[in-house]
ZAPABA-531763 format. One record per residue (C-alpha): residue in three letters; x, y, z. Coordinates in steps of 0.05 Angstrom, whole numbers. Example, Ala and Ser with C-alpha at 12.3 -4.5 7.8 and 13.67 -1.06 7.14 Angstrom:
2
('ALA'; (246; -90; 156))
('SER'; (273; -21; 143))
This chain:
286
('MET'; (-2374; -1510; -670))
('GLN'; (-2355; -1577; -641))
('VAL'; (-2363; -1589; -567))
('THR'; (-2294; -1586; -534))
('PRO'; (-2269; -1641; -488))
('ALA'; (-2266; -1589; -432))
('ALA'; (-2340; -1573; -440))
('VAL'; (-2358; -1647; -439))
('ARG'; (-2316; -1656; -377))
('ILE'; (-2351; -1599; -341))
('LEU'; (-2420; -1626; -358))
('ALA'; (-2400; -1697; -338))
('GLU'; (-2371; -1673; -271))
('LEU'; (-2433; -1633; -257))
('LEU'; (-2481; -1691; -270))
('GLU'; (-2439; -1739; -229))
('GLU'; (-2433; -1692; -170))
('PHE'; (-2508; -1682; -165))
('THR'; (-2534; -1751; -184))
('GLY'; (-2476; -1802; -186))
('GLN'; (-2493; -1815; -259))
('GLU'; (-2442; -1822; -315))
('LEU'; (-2446; -1780; -378))
('THR'; (-2423; -1838; -421))
('GLN'; (-2408; -1833; -495))
('THR'; (-2474; -1867; -511))
('ARG'; (-2511; -1810; -474))
('GLN'; (-2470; -1753; -502))
('TRP'; (-2507; -1752; -569))
('ARG'; (-2570; -1725; -537))
('VAL'; (-2537; -1671; -493))
('GLY'; (-2546; -1616; -545))
('THR'; (-2620; -1631; -553))
('ALA'; (-2631; -1638; -478))
('LEU'; (-2599; -1571; -464))
('SER'; (-2624; -1531; -523))
('SER'; (-2679; -1495; -484))
('VAL'; (-2630; -1479; -428))
('MET'; (-2581; -1449; -478))
('ARG'; (-2635; -1406; -510))
('GLU'; (-2661; -1382; -442))
('HIS'; (-2591; -1361; -420))
('ASP'; (-2568; -1335; -487))
('CYS'; (-2512; -1386; -495))
('ALA'; (-2490; -1396; -567))
('ASP'; (-2470; -1468; -557))
('LEU'; (-2452; -1521; -506))
('ASN'; (-2382; -1493; -498))
('ALA'; (-2410; -1426; -476))
('LEU'; (-2459; -1459; -429))
('ALA'; (-2404; -1502; -398))
('ALA'; (-2360; -1441; -389))
('ARG'; (-2418; -1405; -354))
('ILE'; (-2424; -1460; -301))
('ALA'; (-2350; -1478; -293))
('GLY'; (-2328; -1471; -221))
('ASN'; (-2399; -1456; -197))
('TYR'; (-2435; -1522; -194))
('ARG'; (-2482; -1497; -139))
('SER'; (-2512; -1442; -181))
('PRO'; (-2586; -1444; -203))
('LEU'; (-2562; -1450; -275))
('ALA'; (-2521; -1511; -258))
('ARG'; (-2581; -1544; -225))
('GLN'; (-2623; -1527; -286))
('VAL'; (-2571; -1562; -330))
('VAL'; (-2573; -1624; -286))
('GLU'; (-2649; -1627; -289))
('ALA'; (-2647; -1622; -365))
('LEU'; (-2596; -1678; -371))
('LEU'; (-2636; -1728; -329))
('ASN'; (-2675; -1780; -367))
('ASN'; (-2745; -1780; -338))
('GLU'; (-2773; -1833; -385))
('THR'; (-2831; -1871; -354))
('TYR'; (-2902; -1893; -366))
('PHE'; (-2960; -1929; -333))
('PHE'; (-2951; -2003; -320))
('ARG'; (-2883; -2003; -354))
('ASP'; (-2864; -2075; -371))
('LEU'; (-2933; -2104; -361))
('ALA'; (-2907; -2175; -348))
('VAL'; (-2870; -2149; -288))
('PHE'; (-2932; -2116; -260))
('GLN'; (-2970; -2180; -272))
('ASP'; (-2918; -2217; -230))
('LEU'; (-2926; -2165; -176))
('GLN'; (-3002; -2173; -176))
('ASP'; (-3005; -2249; -182))
('THR'; (-2946; -2272; -140))
('VAL'; (-2903; -2222; -103))
('LEU'; (-2957; -2179; -71))
('PRO'; (-2998; -2240; -48))
('ALA'; (-2934; -2270; -18))
('LEU'; (-2922; -2205; 20))
('ALA'; (-2995; -2204; 42))
('GLN'; (-2986; -2273; 71))
('ALA'; (-2920; -2254; 106))
('ARG'; (-2949; -2190; 135))
('ALA'; (-3019; -2217; 152))
('GLU'; (-3011; -2207; 226))
('LYS'; (-2993; -2133; 224))
('ARG'; (-3031; -2117; 160))
('ARG'; (-2982; -2063; 141))
('LEU'; (-2943; -2057; 76))
('SER'; (-2887; -2007; 60))
('ILE'; (-2865; -1995; -12))
('TRP'; (-2810; -1951; -39))
('CYS'; (-2808; -1928; -112))
('ALA'; (-2737; -1902; -121))
('GLY'; (-2727; -1862; -185))
('CYS'; (-2801; -1851; -192))
('SER'; (-2795; -1796; -245))
('THR'; (-2862; -1762; -257))
('GLY'; (-2902; -1812; -216))
('GLN'; (-2932; -1862; -265))
('GLU'; (-2900; -1922; -232))
('ALA'; (-2924; -1904; -162))
('LEU'; (-2994; -1890; -189))
('SER'; (-2994; -1957; -225))
('LEU'; (-2980; -1991; -158))
('ALA'; (-3033; -1950; -124))
('MET'; (-3085; -1971; -176))
('MET'; (-3067; -2045; -168))
('LEU'; (-3074; -2042; -93))
('ALA'; (-3138; -2001; -94))
('GLU'; (-3171; -2049; -143))
('ASN'; (-3154; -2112; -103))
('THR'; (-3200; -2098; -44))
('ALA'; (-3204; -2172; -27))
('ILE'; (-3133; -2169; 0))
('TRP'; (-3116; -2096; 16))
('ASN'; (-3182; -2065; 37))
('ASP'; (-3165; -2056; 111))
('TRP'; (-3090; -2053; 106))
('GLN'; (-3044; -1995; 120))
('VAL'; (-3006; -1989; 55))
('GLU'; (-2952; -1935; 49))
('ILE'; (-2920; -1917; -18))
('LEU'; (-2859; -1871; -16))
('ALA'; (-2837; -1846; -84))
('THR'; (-2771; -1810; -92))
('ASP'; (-2728; -1781; -148))
('VAL'; (-2666; -1738; -152))
('SER'; (-2702; -1691; -200))
('GLU'; (-2738; -1635; -164))
('SER'; (-2779; -1618; -226))
('ALA'; (-2801; -1690; -235))
('ILE'; (-2824; -1693; -162))
('ARG'; (-2863; -1628; -170))
('SER'; (-2898; -1658; -231))
('ALA'; (-2911; -1724; -195))
('ARG'; (-2944; -1688; -137))
('LYS'; (-2993; -1654; -184))
('GLY'; (-3012; -1722; -215))
('CYS'; (-3032; -1687; -280))
('TYR'; (-3016; -1718; -348))
('ASN'; (-3025; -1696; -419))
('GLN'; (-3060; -1738; -472))
('PHE'; (-2996; -1772; -494))
('GLN'; (-2975; -1790; -423))
('ILE'; (-3043; -1815; -401))
('GLN'; (-3048; -1863; -460))
('ARG'; (-2979; -1895; -449))
('GLY'; (-2992; -1961; -415))
('LEU'; (-3060; -1943; -387))
('ASP'; (-3124; -1975; -413))
('ILE'; (-3187; -1935; -422))
('ALA'; (-3224; -1968; -365))
('ARG'; (-3171; -1948; -314))
('MET'; (-3162; -1879; -345))
('LEU'; (-3236; -1864; -336))
('ARG'; (-3240; -1896; -267))
('TRP'; (-3180; -1863; -235))
('PHE'; (-3169; -1798; -274))
('THR'; (-3210; -1736; -289))
('GLU'; (-3200; -1695; -352))
('THR'; (-3188; -1621; -339))
('GLU'; (-3164; -1561; -379))
('ASP'; (-3093; -1577; -357))
('GLY'; (-3095; -1651; -370))
('TRP'; (-3117; -1716; -337))
('VAL'; (-3112; -1711; -261))
('ALA'; (-3105; -1773; -217))
('SER'; (-3160; -1782; -165))
('GLU'; (-3149; -1757; -95))
('LYS'; (-3157; -1828; -70))
('LEU'; (-3096; -1849; -110))
('ARG'; (-3054; -1788; -95))
('ASN'; (-3067; -1794; -21))
('ARG'; (-3035; -1863; -22))
('ILE'; (-2967; -1836; -44))
('THR'; (-2915; -1791; -11))
('TYR'; (-2867; -1757; -60))
('VAL'; (-2798; -1735; -36))
('THR'; (-2735; -1709; -72))
('HIS'; (-2679; -1758; -55))
('ASN'; (-2615; -1786; -84))
('ILE'; (-2611; -1862; -80))
('LEU'; (-2537; -1856; -62))
('GLU'; (-2554; -1820; 2))
('THR'; (-2579; -1851; 67))
('PRO'; (-2648; -1883; 55))
('PRO'; (-2705; -1832; 62))
('THR'; (-2734; -1865; 123))
('THR'; (-2708; -1911; 179))
('ARG'; (-2763; -1962; 169))
('ARG'; (-2750; -2023; 127))
('PHE'; (-2790; -2031; 62))
('ASP'; (-2825; -2095; 42))
('LEU'; (-2819; -2079; -32))
('VAL'; (-2770; -2032; -67))
('LEU'; (-2776; -2014; -140))
('CYS'; (-2712; -1985; -170))
('ARG'; (-2718; -1995; -244))
('ASN'; (-2672; -1967; -297))
('VAL'; (-2635; -1923; -247))
('LEU'; (-2571; -1963; -237))
('LEU'; (-2558; -1966; -311))
('TYR'; (-2527; -1897; -308))
('PHE'; (-2477; -1913; -253))
('ASP'; (-2406; -1938; -258))
('THR'; (-2387; -2003; -222))
('ALA'; (-2365; -1970; -157))
('THR'; (-2426; -1924; -154))
('ARG'; (-2472; -1982; -169))
('LYS'; (-2443; -2022; -111))
('LYS'; (-2456; -1963; -65))
('ALA'; (-2528; -1959; -90))
('TYR'; (-2538; -2034; -77))
('ALA'; (-2513; -2023; -6))
('ARG'; (-2563; -1967; 5))
('LEU'; (-2620; -2010; -23))
('ASP'; (-2600; -2069; 21))
('SER'; (-2601; -2025; 83))
('ALA'; (-2672; -2002; 65))
('LEU'; (-2702; -2070; 49))
('ALA'; (-2734; -2118; 98))
('GLU'; (-2696; -2184; 106))
('ASP'; (-2751; -2221; 70))
('GLY'; (-2769; -2164; 23))
('TYR'; (-2766; -2158; -53))
('LEU'; (-2724; -2112; -96))
('LEU'; (-2749; -2100; -167))
('LEU'; (-2697; -2077; -218))
('GLY'; (-2700; -2060; -291))
('GLY'; (-2692; -2113; -344))
('GLY'; (-2620; -2095; -359))
('GLU'; (-2596; -2088; -287))
('ALA'; (-2569; -2157; -269))
('VAL'; (-2539; -2163; -199))
('ARG'; (-2491; -2219; -216))
('GLY'; (-2420; -2192; -219))
('HIS'; (-2441; -2127; -186))
('THR'; (-2460; -2145; -115))
('GLY'; (-2467; -2204; -68))
('LEU'; (-2522; -2171; -28))
('PHE'; (-2579; -2196; -72))
('MET'; (-2597; -2258; -111))
('PRO'; (-2647; -2262; -168))
('GLU'; (-2713; -2295; -153))
('LYS'; (-2716; -2362; -189))
('GLY'; (-2757; -2354; -253))
('ARG'; (-2765; -2279; -242))
('PRO'; (-2697; -2247; -258))
('SER'; (-2722; -2176; -248))
('PHE'; (-2740; -2191; -175))
('GLN'; (-2683; -2195; -125))
('ARG'; (-2682; -2222; -54))
('PRO'; (-2632; -2205; 1))
('ALA'; (-2578; -2258; -6))
('ALA'; (-2589; -2286; 64))
('ALA'; (-2664; -2292; 55))
('SER'; (-2660; -2323; -14))
('ALA'; (-2629; -2385; 17))
('ARG'; (-2685; -2391; 68))
('SER'; (-2760; -2381; 63))
('GLY'; (-2767; -2345; -4))
('ALA'; (-2782; -2407; -44))
('ASP'; (-2833; -2433; 7))
('ALA'; (-2869; -2366; 10))
('MET'; (-2876; -2362; -65))
('ALA'; (-2899; -2434; -70))
('ALA'; (-2954; -2422; -20))
('VAL'; (-2990; -2372; -64))
('ARG'; (-2984; -2408; -131))
């Protein structure tokens, strides 16, 4: 049986209400696969039956389960290695210089999924003791998915997950193999606070972040929702901070709040700051 337009509309409305994301035509092909286990668990013959079950009751546990299944939690350690190299070689040293007096650094990983991105940052900082040894470094990692946050807090990864982007030396140094999988060290996990949060809501804390990573999250928003997300990110970022977006998330044409860092298109600066000291701070650490 084909999925009816009414069923697609119900699923699309549900996803948008909870997350702000669009269920575009390019995403619809995977809906049946994503929801197959939910349909089996609740004895729904097809997507039409599942949609009928949740129609008019978007706050039910089943509706929330459908949303969780539709979310794309794709991630892996040190995703886009060149970007992490830029972080290590240029951006973090620039922030260390700018924050040298207070020796405090605040980082927000928005859309952290199951935690690999936040742990990658924690590893980089823990390994660079020459700079960060006596600093107070706070990493806040958030995601709209409750199940992803529960998994991230455990810091436990199966063999496939642990090998994606992580070299053997780091795997053996920072993780311990158990019956359940590879568990991140307590030293790493203690560096990170995980919270369920929707990026379209008020930022999760009133403090301004020095670095915000929000990669491959805005891709799923329409133009109006994306502008709202940029406004939230701008309100959370320090005036001289850095915003790191995914490779396909250009700001040009979508917002005037940020400008791409010259030579590093994935890194954005607040528009006012980009005209001031950004270039000088980067040049000082080259």
